[in-house]
Phi, psi and omega in degrees: 000132184260141176223147181246129182237157180252131184238129174270124179231162171072023181278132185206172179235148179272191185287345179265359175093009178285134174276127179282151182297143179271149176272128180260121182246139174250120181243145175259120181252122178257128175210163187242130175281130182299162179296141173287157178276056176255121184301131177259152184278128184277092185287333179294336178281332181276347187300314181300305181296327179290324178295314183298315175301318178292324179293319175297321179293321178294319179296319181293321177299317184292321181291325179293324181285308186280333179060037176288148177296165192285339179279350176257303178217105181285156173278162177305316181300324177298316180297316185299312179292321173299319181293320181293328180289317183282338173291315186292312182281355176083010177293316185295307185297324178298317179286324177300312183298323174297314175297324175297323178295314179297320176295309181304304183299320180294320181293319178292316174305310183294318182294322178293320179290321179295323181291320187288326179272323185296318180297315175296321179297321179292330180269343186235115176289324182290323180290334175295312185287334175291322188264344184300310178309318182287324178296319178296318182292325178296333180263354174285335181272126177304140179293337173299323177281337177276331185306313179307316176298320178292324176295315180299316188279325188246001175088171180274011180278192181294337185297317184292324177293321176299319179291328176293324184288320181299315184295319185283340178262348192292310192292318176294331175289318178298313179299323176294320175297314181297315181292322180296318181287325184278343177284355183290131181297144180294329179296328179285329173293320179299320176302307180300326175289329179282342170279000182058040174284141179285169176304318185294319180293316182294325178298310190281321187262345175242305187295315184294307181302321180292332184268348182299324179299313183289322180292320175299325172298317174297322180290334172298318177295321189293314184298327181281325177289338179293322177299319181296320182294319177299313180298320179297316173298317181288340171289320181294313178187116181195159174241010178198160179114166183294321176300310174300322179292324177294319178298314179298316183295319180298317177298334179258010182053034177268069185299322171308319182291320173305315178300316184298312185296313177306309179297327174297318177297324179295314179296324176298310186297315179298324177295313176302315177299317181294322175299315177298327177294315181285330172297320181299314181294327183281317181287328181256027182289342178290345175288333179267002182283000000 
């Protein structure tokens, strides 16, 4: 904000004591008034609720205009009443708990396997050259094509779904481990050697903190893919789980129940993603210090 002020300069007196006229100058001084302590509306917090409300309103408007039957496009009220019904009778929680167990176990199995193989691959170029073709081939086959074989070999129980989840999350976690370890600057390794640090100290104090940002980025992708893996396995063969519930509801033309199961899967994926975000914020708090 610019303001103009008047400054009197050059005022003096002669030898007889008479005061000479002052020269008047006008100067423009620019300064900025600091922000007032007025609370501002946090639009970034309101974006998600407003978007959800707009989506529901659009959905209801489309149903009202097209007048499709409920088995083609149910209204939000139909989905809400169906959700209330399956929550009260325990159906939704029974199938959700099965899918959560499969997702959690498969994610842990894939994480442990990726950590166990990723670190040696990052340290040995020869081992990487030997194993890369097999890893690429394993990822080139769609998981939908492998899932029936796993169900045949390990049965239609939860074990086959856990293995499918582990397979689908393994590759992104493995790549994040390898890239994270190799991104550690050589100068830091030389510094640790000059300090006579042991291999364990170098791993714990240098490699793990340096690789965490990349690894946690891969973990974000893995937690969402784990939900996909569990549902794919339940589609192929299962008698419980949210994937089974979607198949059953589809066969009965109970589209509102399909919406309920799909929205539950969305909530699971968002919750897992949020947990990883909180974990990342806590583990990498040293970067903001």
